[in-house]
C-alpha positions in Angstrom: -14.1 11.7 -13.7 -12.3 12.8 -10.7 -9.0 11.8 -8.9 -8.6 8.3 -7.9 -6.2 7.7 -5.1 -3.5 4.5 -3.7 -1.7 5.1 -1.2 1.1 2.2 -0.5 2.9 2.8 2.9 6.0 0.4 3.9 7.5 0.7 7.3 10.8 -0.6 8.3 12.6 -1.8 11.5 16.0 -0.6 10.4 17.3 2.7 9.3 18.6 1.5 5.7 16.0 -0.6 4.2 16.7 -2.2 1.2 15.0 -4.2 -1.2 16.0 -7.8 0.3 14.4 -6.4 3.5 10.6 -7.4 4.2 8.6 -4.4 6.0 7.7 -4.7 9.1 4.3 -3.3 7.9 2.3 -3.0 5.5 -0.4 -0.5 4.5 -2.4 -0.2 1.0 -5.9 2.2 0.4 -7.6 2.6 -3.2 -10.4 5.4 -3.2 -12.2 6.2 -6.0 -14.1 10.0 -5.8 -17.5 8.2 -6.8 -17.3 6.2 -3.2 -18.0 7.4 0.3 -15.9 5.0 1.5 -12.2 3.0 0.9 -10.7 0.0 0.0 -7.7 -1.4 2.2 -5.9 -4.6 2.8 -6.6 -4.1 7.2 -8.9 -7.2 7.4 -8.5 -8.7 4.1 -9.2 -12.6 4.2 -5.6 -12.9 2.3 -2.8 -11.3 2.5 -1.2 -8.9 0.8 2.8 -8.9 -0.8 4.7 -6.2 -1.9 7.9 -7.1 -3.4 11.0 -3.8 -4.2 13.3 -4.5 -7.0 15.1 -0.4 -6.0 14.7 0.8 -2.6 17.1 3.2 -1.9 17.8 6.7 -0.3 20.1 9.5 0.9 18.3 9.5 4.5 16.1 12.4 2.9 14.8 11.3 -0.7 14.7 8.3 -2.0 12.8 6.3 -4.6 11.7 2.8 -5.0 10.7 0.3 -7.4 8.5 -2.9 -7.1 5.3 -4.1 -7.4 2.4 -5.4 -4.9 -0.9 -8.6 -5.8 -3.3 -8.9 -2.2 -6.8 -8.4 -1.8 -8.2 -5.3 -0.9 -11.8 -4.9 0.8 -14.1 -1.7 1.4 -14.6 0.1 4.3 -17.8 2.0 4.5 -14.9 5.0 6.2 -11.6 5.2 7.7 -12.6 4.6 11.1 -15.0 1.4 10.4 -13.7 -2.3 9.8 -13.8 -4.3 6.7 -16.5 -5.6 5.0 -14.6 -8.9 4.7 -17.9 -10.2 2.2 -17.1 -7.6 -0.3 -13.1 -7.6 -1.6 -11.7 -7.6 -4.6 -8.1 -8.2 -6.0 -5.8 -5.9 -6.5 -1.9 -5.7 -8.5 0.2 -3.1 -9.8 3.7 -1.8 -10.2 5.4 1.4 -8.7 8.8 3.6 -9.6 8.3 6.7 -7.4 10.4 8.8 -5.2 9.2 9.3 -1.3 10.6 11.0 1.3 11.6 9.9 4.5 9.6 10.5 7.0 
């Protein structure tokens, strides 16, 4: 039971990113309450892709719609490297509001 947590972060090198602009940096992490560690993309043997069909904001908040797929590998904690022998595919879609930092 409990909460599962999926974090997707995309960093752009422009103040006005749109769906056609690839992110400069992409992070995907997944955590379940049953596990001590978490799953992350950093250091995975295969790449992860993200595609936006909608990416809009007004400088304060916005909306993102799209999909992602790739591989996440297990890490014992947030500071440790991933275990490249313990990886799983991940695929999904999102439709969410976000806040601009």
